[in-house]
C-alpha positions as a printed Julia matrix, in Angstrom:
384×3 Matrix{Float64}:
   0.07    0.0   -0.01
   1.11    3.61  -0.7
   1.92    5.89   2.08
  -0.33    9.07   1.4
   1.06   11.15   4.27
   4.75   10.89   3.49
   5.34   14.7    3.69
   4.08   14.73   7.28
   6.13   11.53   8.18
   9.23   13.25   6.81
   8.61   16.37   8.9
   7.99   14.36  12.0
  11.13   12.34  11.43
  13.26   15.52  11.16
  11.73   16.68  14.45
  12.42   13.36  16.15
  16.0    12.91  14.77
  16.86   16.63  15.82
  15.55   15.97  19.4
  17.48   12.62  19.63
  20.73   14.28  18.24
  20.67   16.77  21.07
  21.36   13.98  23.49
  23.39   11.71  21.48
  26.4     9.78  22.75
  29.47   10.46  20.68
  29.9     7.73  17.96
  33.44    6.86  19.0
  32.18    5.69  22.47
  29.53    3.6   20.9
  32.09    2.06  18.49
  34.29    1.2   21.39
  31.52   -0.28  23.37
  30.3    -2.34  20.49
  33.72   -3.74  19.87
  33.83   -4.85  23.59
  30.42   -6.48  23.16
  31.48   -8.16  19.94
  34.58   -9.55  21.64
  32.53  -10.79  24.68
  30.05  -12.48  22.37
  32.93  -14.35  20.64
  34.54  -15.36  23.76
  31.34  -16.8   25.31
  29.98  -18.42  22.01
  31.14  -21.97  23.24
  29.19  -21.44  26.48
  26.05  -19.3   25.72
  24.53  -17.15  23.04
  24.95  -13.67  24.23
  21.95  -11.39  23.27
  21.91   -7.58  23.93
  18.45   -6.51  25.13
  16.78   -3.42  26.64
  17.64    0.32  26.15
  21.03   -0.27  24.47
  19.52   -2.62  21.91
  16.64   -0.15  21.4
  19.0     2.85  20.97
  17.62    4.61  24.01
  21.09    5.54  25.54
  21.67    9.29  25.95
  24.44   11.63  26.97
  22.79   12.65  30.19
  22.99    9.0   31.52
  25.77    9.05  34.09
  26.38    5.27  33.41
  25.85    3.52  30.07
  23.94    0.43  31.23
  23.77   -2.62  28.98
  21.33   -5.37  29.6
  22.23   -8.87  28.14
  20.95  -12.43  28.47
  23.28  -15.35  27.97
  21.25  -18.26  26.51
  22.07  -21.97  26.48
  20.14  -23.93  23.87
  18.61  -27.01  25.3
  16.42  -29.85  24.09
  12.71  -29.71  24.24
  12.52  -32.3   26.84
  15.04  -30.55  29.09
  13.43  -27.17  28.44
  10.04  -28.73  29.51
  11.64  -29.99  32.73
  12.67  -26.5   33.62
   9.2   -25.22  32.64
   7.65  -27.59  35.1
   9.79  -26.1   37.82
   8.78  -22.52  37.26
   8.02  -20.59  40.49
   9.15  -23.47  42.57
  12.29  -23.22  44.9
  15.41  -24.77  43.1
  16.16  -27.98  44.79
  18.52  -29.47  42.26
  21.81  -30.8   43.46
  23.5   -29.48  40.34
  22.32  -25.94  39.44
  23.14  -25.79  35.73
  22.58  -22.07  35.45
  25.05  -21.54  38.32
  27.52  -23.7   36.57
  27.08  -21.58  33.38
  27.59  -18.43  35.35
  30.87  -19.83  36.82
  32.1   -20.75  33.25
  31.28  -17.38  31.91
  33.04  -15.63  34.7
  36.17  -17.85  34.24
  36.08  -17.34  30.5
  35.89  -13.52  30.77
  38.64  -13.43  33.52
  41.11  -15.13  31.29
  40.44  -13.34  28.11
  42.14  -10.13  26.76
  39.87   -7.19  26.04
  40.39   -3.68  24.53
  39.34   -2.18  27.83
  39.91   -3.9   31.14
  36.74   -5.46  32.7
  35.99   -5.7   36.4
  33.72   -8.64  37.1
  31.15   -8.87  39.94
  28.08  -10.81  40.78
  24.99   -9.28  42.18
  21.39  -10.13  43.1
  17.87   -8.91  42.12
  16.26   -6.18  44.24
  15.48   -7.75  47.72
  17.42  -10.83  47.11
  20.77  -11.99  48.48
  21.28  -14.55  45.69
  24.05  -13.73  43.28
  22.22  -14.43  40.05
  23.38  -11.5   37.78
  26.89  -11.23  36.32
  27.96   -7.61  36.28
  30.74   -6.41  34.08
  32.17   -2.81  34.52
  34.68   -0.88  32.37
  35.47    2.62  31.21
  35.35    4.13  27.73
  36.91    7.57  27.64
  36.0     8.37  31.18
  32.45    7.04  30.62
  31.44    4.15  32.91
  29.93    1.18  31.17
  27.99   -1.49  33.17
  26.71   -4.69  31.51
  24.42   -7.03  33.46
  24.21  -10.55  32.17
  21.39  -12.95  33.16
  21.81  -16.56  32.18
  18.92  -18.69  31.03
  17.7   -21.61  28.82
  16.29  -21.18  25.18
  14.41  -23.7   23.06
  13.04  -21.4   20.2
   9.93  -20.29  22.11
   8.85  -16.69  22.62
  10.12  -16.83  26.19
  13.25  -18.08  27.91
  13.77  -19.53  31.36
  16.01  -17.8   33.81
  16.88  -17.95  37.58
  15.54  -15.13  39.69
  15.45  -15.03  43.51
  16.05  -18.72  43.8
  13.34  -19.88  41.43
  13.11  -20.55  37.68
  11.13  -17.77  35.92
   9.92  -16.97  32.41
  11.58  -14.05  30.69
   9.96  -12.24  27.78
  12.69   -9.52  27.81
  14.27  -10.68  24.55
  10.8   -10.67  22.92
  10.07   -7.13  24.42
  13.23   -5.79  22.92
  12.15   -7.15  19.46
   8.58   -5.82  19.73
   9.89   -2.34  20.5
  12.08   -2.34  17.33
   9.28   -3.5   15.15
   6.7    -1.08  16.47
   9.21    1.9   16.55
   9.98    1.22  12.81
   6.23    0.94  12.0
   5.62    4.27  13.87
   8.61    6.03  12.26
  10.51    6.41  15.46
   7.58    7.94  17.51
   8.32    5.54  20.18
  11.97    6.87  20.5
  10.64   10.41  20.93
   8.12    9.25  23.53
  10.71    7.32  25.73
  13.34   10.04  25.36
  10.62   12.5   26.73
  10.08   10.17  29.67
  13.7    10.22  30.49
  13.6    14.03  30.24
  10.41   14.31  32.38
  11.0    17.29  34.71
   8.86   16.07  37.74
  11.49   13.45  38.75
  14.07   11.07  37.49
  12.53    7.88  36.06
  14.13    4.47  36.8
  15.12    1.84  34.36
  12.59   -0.54  35.86
   9.84    2.12  35.31
  11.0     2.48  31.62
  10.74   -1.31  31.25
   7.19   -1.25  32.65
   6.18    1.53  30.34
   7.46   -0.48  27.4
   5.41   -3.33  28.49
   2.36   -1.2   28.99
   2.62    0.87  25.78
   3.41   -2.0   23.42
   0.45   -3.86  25.0
  -1.83   -0.83  24.36
  -0.68   -0.36  20.73
  -1.24   -4.12  20.03
  -4.49   -4.69  21.71
  -5.9    -1.48  20.13
  -5.83   -3.22  16.83
  -9.06   -4.89  17.78
 -10.91   -1.54  17.71
  -8.98   -0.06  14.76
 -10.97    0.7   11.76
  -7.89    0.66   9.57
  -7.15   -2.98  10.68
 -10.6    -3.94   9.62
 -10.07   -2.31   6.26
  -6.77   -4.0    5.89
  -8.47   -7.39   6.38
 -10.91   -6.55   3.54
  -7.98   -5.37   1.25
  -6.08   -8.55   1.85
  -9.1   -10.55   1.02
  -9.69   -8.82  -2.23
  -6.04   -9.09  -3.32
  -5.36  -12.82  -2.37
  -8.75  -14.51  -2.05
 -10.73  -12.37  -4.43
 -14.33  -13.73  -3.95
 -16.11  -16.78  -2.66
 -15.9   -18.68  -5.88
 -12.06  -18.45  -5.82
 -12.12  -19.43  -2.09
 -14.25  -22.38  -2.75
 -11.88  -23.56  -5.4
  -8.97  -23.46  -2.98
 -10.95  -25.84  -0.78
 -11.83  -28.14  -3.49
  -8.25  -29.29  -3.73
  -8.61  -32.44  -1.91
  -6.47  -32.74   1.29
  -4.52  -29.65   0.5
  -1.87  -28.75   3.0
  -2.06  -25.12   3.91
   1.67  -25.03   4.61
   2.28  -25.73   0.97
  -0.41  -23.28  -0.32
   1.18  -20.17  -1.71
  -2.03  -18.18  -1.47
  -2.7   -19.19   2.09
   0.86  -18.38   3.04
   0.5   -14.85   1.43
  -2.53  -14.18   3.45
  -0.88  -15.29   6.69
   2.3   -13.2    6.08
   0.0   -10.15   5.24
  -1.04  -10.07   8.91
   2.46  -10.41  10.55
   2.96   -7.44  12.69
   5.83   -6.06  10.8
   3.69   -6.06   7.66
   0.91   -3.75   9.05
   2.43   -0.53   7.57
  -0.89    0.49   6.1
  -2.64    0.12   9.41
  -0.08    2.19  11.39
   0.39    4.79   8.71
  -3.26    5.36   8.58
  -4.01    5.22  12.35
  -1.23    7.16  13.87
  -1.02   10.13  11.51
  -0.96   12.9   14.21
   2.43   12.96  15.82
   1.43   15.41  18.64
  -1.8    13.5   19.41
   0.28   10.25  19.63
   2.72   11.73  22.14
   0.05   13.36  24.17
  -2.21   10.2   24.49
   0.62    7.88  25.38
   2.11   10.36  27.78
  -1.22   10.55  29.71
  -1.5     6.76  29.54
   2.12    6.41  30.84
   1.41    8.66  33.79
  -1.54    6.49  34.8
   0.65    3.28  34.65
   3.45    4.96  36.64
   0.95    6.28  39.29
  -0.46    2.71  39.65
   3.12    1.3   39.9
   4.08    3.82  42.67
   1.0     2.82  44.39
   1.82   -0.95  44.16
  -1.54   -1.64  42.42
  -0.32   -2.12  38.88
  -1.34   -5.86  38.74
  -4.83   -4.87  40.12
  -5.28   -1.83  37.72
  -3.78   -3.22  34.55
  -3.5    -6.47  32.58
  -0.92   -6.28  29.88
  -1.28   -8.59  26.95
   1.17   -8.86  24.05
   0.56  -10.31  20.67
   1.5   -13.96  20.05
   0.12  -14.45  16.57
  -2.51  -13.32  14.07
  -4.18  -16.14  12.34
  -6.55  -15.62   9.42
  -9.74  -17.79   9.7
 -11.29  -18.71   6.44
 -14.64  -20.45   5.71
 -16.06  -21.94   2.48
 -19.82  -21.43   2.5
 -20.3   -23.53  -0.56
 -18.42  -26.61   0.81
 -19.16  -26.04   4.51
 -15.47  -26.2    5.34
 -13.22  -23.78   7.37
  -9.58  -23.46   8.42
  -7.12  -21.62  10.49
  -4.42  -20.84   8.0
  -1.73  -21.85  10.61
  -2.26  -24.52  13.22
  -1.4   -23.49  16.8
  -0.12  -26.79  18.03
   2.99  -25.01  19.28
   0.93  -22.92  21.7
  -0.12  -26.12  23.62
   3.49  -26.76  24.15
   3.96  -23.33  25.76
   1.78  -24.19  28.59
   2.96  -21.44  30.93
   1.33  -18.75  28.74
  -1.86  -17.16  30.01
  -3.68  -16.57  26.76
  -6.47  -14.32  25.48
  -8.07  -14.97  22.1
 -10.23  -12.5   20.06
 -11.68  -12.15  16.61
 -11.23   -9.2   14.28
 -13.82   -8.86  11.49
 -13.38   -7.01   8.16
 -15.11   -3.69   7.47
 -16.71   -5.26   4.36
 -19.51   -7.2    5.75
 -19.86   -9.16   2.4
 -16.7   -11.11   3.16
 -17.92  -12.51   6.56
 -16.42  -15.78   5.59
 -12.87  -14.27   6.36
 -11.75  -12.88   9.75
  -8.8   -12.81  11.98
  -8.28  -14.97  15.04
  -5.78  -13.26  17.44
  -3.99  -14.58  20.35
  -2.27  -12.68  23.1
  -0.21  -13.82  26.08
  -0.18  -12.06  29.44
   3.01  -10.14  30.19
   3.48  -10.6   33.97
   4.83   -7.63  36.0
   6.82   -8.64  39.0
């Protein structure tokens, strides 16, 4: 689809980039930090896959930060059976005689302490807030008199939307890698409006905002943007446009169903329909919905203030439920043949048994294609 408001978008981008550039950390500092991160990633590759997450990965590091903080997660790939074992232990006290995450931490510390780096690294371990258990590896070094602090959490991965980490003596689900990717996708769809919004949070004159509050605001705002798709008229219009482009009409749809025992995995048409509703393919929806830059900032600033007030009052779990998008699955019915399908089966969801799910429908704006709709599924993003 064409972008009709490109002149406004370009003007908004100039405003956003100018605002960000005022608080930009010098490139040479980032270059040195990135070289150090690359070296760490290479050194640890035989132990874990080191992934940068959070503000550093989302380019939300600014020159007014006294310390450049880098969040990372070191992931050990495990078999499905082993990952399932740890899933069954979630929220239970760790009673294993051999704590594999602790062993991985020790290996990481040993590897870093014996490797050569461009800037000398000080290695520590620390616990989460209100915990005396040393479950976080902290690396500290200096770049041109700027203090850099990297915190590495170690966990297990098995190609799911969440990972398993150790937190306060129990195994926990971590969505932080997913959260980082979600921010990147939405920020791109919104032409950096999220960058402007979060920089304004950091610049809030009322008081200094904490990194934990920034994380909660990411969870809350991403949740609101994604769940608002259900009442978005442009999303409903997009369903009709996709139907018209790929499925055309009921006769064409019936012919697709007449192919005996078809496998939708091998259907080019069905795959095109499914891909059209991936979140990163919804440019038409976002370009049509969030046209007013000032209104976007105003609306989400007000929402953020409500979230932070609730967090300060320790009532956020009671006041809000944050759901993030798991998948959008087109649901197609053939009236003539009395058949229907979900274009992608969701067997994998049954394997991710720790997810608290919410399912909804989104209908097209064209009532004449009621045989086609979207079945969406969200998972609850828990706040601890």
